[in-house]
C-alpha angles and dihedrals in degrees: 000000000000117000126230118297114266118256121232113259138181093247096117093038092051091052090052093047090049089053091056107271114143093192126030117196126205117201130190137160130220132195102055095129102044120103092217142037134036129303116249130201125193129201126193124184120209121202125228114249099020132093132193127203093238090066087083094050105047119108137164101300091234091065096052128087115240096254091052091049091050093051094046093046090054091050093048094047091049096053113033139029113274140161142183128225126192140205113197128229088253091054093048089053095043101041103028127244099281096053089042090055091053091045093054091048092050091049090052091051091048089057095049111114095216129054109239119220090209136018126208111201128194097247099308125108113222131201092248134098123266097018118155114193111207121190108231087009091159089062096042109035126061092211094050093044089052090050091051090053097051090044094049093049091048094048093046089055090053091050091052088054090049089050089064093044095047107028122185100055100077095237089156089064106028099031087216097303116141097258119160090255093051093047091050093050092045090053092048099043105025123230124322122221089265097054117109104244092191088068112092099232090052095045091049092049091054091067120077092217 
């Protein structure tokens, strides 16, 4: 029987601070699985020698209810440097999902207002110095978990806007994920301009046979 899920800690951040980093950035992307909408990456930079109460409450954004994510995102954004980077639907289709993930992460880091001495990435290596890829980083690292939260909240807001622009797919509820409702509406209506046509369910729905 599987044990309880691990809680994010400051283990990787503490190692980087001890090695001399003043700021340690966690970076994570959300929106890999959805059939529609852009990919978003969040980055959050944590300072050496300071602690915030929300450190104890962050989790992988996928495990949190929406109200908890919203509250945590507000607390994170109010207290530490953060940024969001995007990869568009067109870039996901043209580049493929793995390069698009890296692109969104790099764009987020470019927008960060501080220069991190170390970067903890959720699994992906990046062409930057002092990057530490950590598998399941959003479940293990406070900085990466925080990044996943701000990215998820930002992307969900975009999907709500797209729900109004492209009604009939339920983006307000499914945020573009391949739920049964979304698949049924995709099959009935065909793809919208914000569906990822490189994804098999979308490509198949584009054909009338």
